N, C-alpha and C positions, 0 to 999 in steps of 0.2 A: 916171389924170393921166400924160404920158410926160414926162418930164425925165432930166436926167443932171446929177450931179456928178464931183466928183474918188473917186479911190481911196478914200478913207478918212472917205466921206460927205460932205464938207462942201461946201458951195455949191451947193446942192441947187435947181437953177432949173427952172422949167415948161417945153416946148419947145412944146408942142398949144396951141390952145386949143381955150376952156373947154369950147365947141361939137363937138366931138370926143375920144370914149373912145378910147381907144388900150391897143393889146396887142402882144405878142409884138415887140419891137424887136430890129433887127438893124445893127450899123455895115457900113457896107463896105469891101472888103480896106484903103480906101486914106483910112480915119475920114471923111471927108468931108462923109458922107451916113448916113443912117438908114431903112430902109424898116421899115414897120410895119402891122398892121393896125387899122384905125380905123371908128368905126361914129358918121353925128352924135346925138347926148348924146338925143336925143329916141326914133330909133328904136329896137329890139331886136334884138340876132342879123341884122344888116347890115351884115356886116365888111366892106370893101374894101380895097384893094391902097394903101396911100400912100405916099410918099417926100417929103424935105428933107435940106435941109443939116444939119451937126450942129450948127448955132446956131439949129435952128429955123424960120428963113426957107428959101422956096422953098419951102412945103407944095403937093404939087401931088399928085389922086388918078390911079394908074397903072393900077388894073384893078377894076369892077363887073362881075359875074357874082352872078349869083343864088344867094342863100345868103350864105356867108362864106367870107374867105380867111383862110387860117391857117399860122403858120410860116415866114414867107419866110426866107429866106434867099440870101443874091449871090454872085455865082461868083464864084471867085479873081480873076479879068482884071476884076469892075466890072464889066461887059454884061450879064448876065445876074439876074435872080433867080426862084429857082423857090417853090414855097408848094404848100399841101395850098389843095382848096376846094371843101364841101360843099356840095354842088348840093339845095336845098328840093325841089325838084322831083323828083328820085329821093333824096333821101336816104342819101345815098352822098359820101365824100371820092376825088378825085382829085387826083394831082399835074400840075401847069400850069408851064413856062415865059412869061416877059414880058422882054422888052427895056427896060433901065429906062430908055427913052424913053416906055413905055406901048405901041411896037410888037410887032408878032410875035407873040401872042400865041396856046402851043399846049397843047396837051394830050396832055402825057408817058402817063399811065396812063390805062385804062381796064377795071376790075377789078370784078368784083361787091362784094367787098369794100370795105373802109376803106382809104385810101394815105395814110397820113399822113408829120410830120413832114419832108418831103425837106432831103436834108443836102450839100452840093457835097464830092466830096475831092480833097483839096490841092491835087492836080494840075489839076484843073479836067474829068478822063474820063468820071469816074460821080456819079450821083447815089443816096446809097440812104434809101430810103426806108420806115419801118415800116406795117403793113398788119397786118389782122383777121388773116389769115391768114400771113401769111409777111413777110420782108422784101423788098427788090427792090432791084436794081442796076440800073441803066439810063446808058444815053450819055445822057447834055443832048440830043442832036440825034436823041433815038427816036423813030421813028414811034409812033402809036395800038398802043400793043396788043405793042411791040418790048421790054418786058420783058426781063429776065433776073433768075432764081431768085439769088440771092448767101447762103455760108453762115453758118448763126448764130454761127460764130467771127469770122467777118470785122467782121457787124457787133455784135457785142462788143467785139471792139477796136476799136471806133469809138468807142464808145459810151465807151470809157477814154481817149478823146484822141488815139489815131493812126489811120490808117487801116491795114487788111492785105491781100493776094489773099488771094480765097476760091477 
């Protein structure tokens, strides 16, 4: 179930239809939309990327790829979404970006290990991603293979709620 409620837990209400199992919701920067990964209730591990208005209306699928989408995050300007995509053919996760209209899908990483949990910097210039082997820092317009390694201290600073230059 994907739902919303007040910060005190009051007013809980379902936003997604019963036919979709939803996970990893993320608010748009302006608070008007929610992106999440979802799977039809009768399918296992086929999580696609969906977006809807904050009231649950306007639900639409943005991306359907083999495997499953994970951990979407909005760009600060609200025009692009990054997410990890587990490829069931290669058994590896990479980072992708797509416009909020579902167009312009591009693969940002191609590494031998998993790249997971992409997170935009507050200024929108960089995306941090955790991986099996290291932490990556890449520009949102990166070409495949254009990753830069970030210092672990920069990643740890980010995980405590603030970005730091590495």
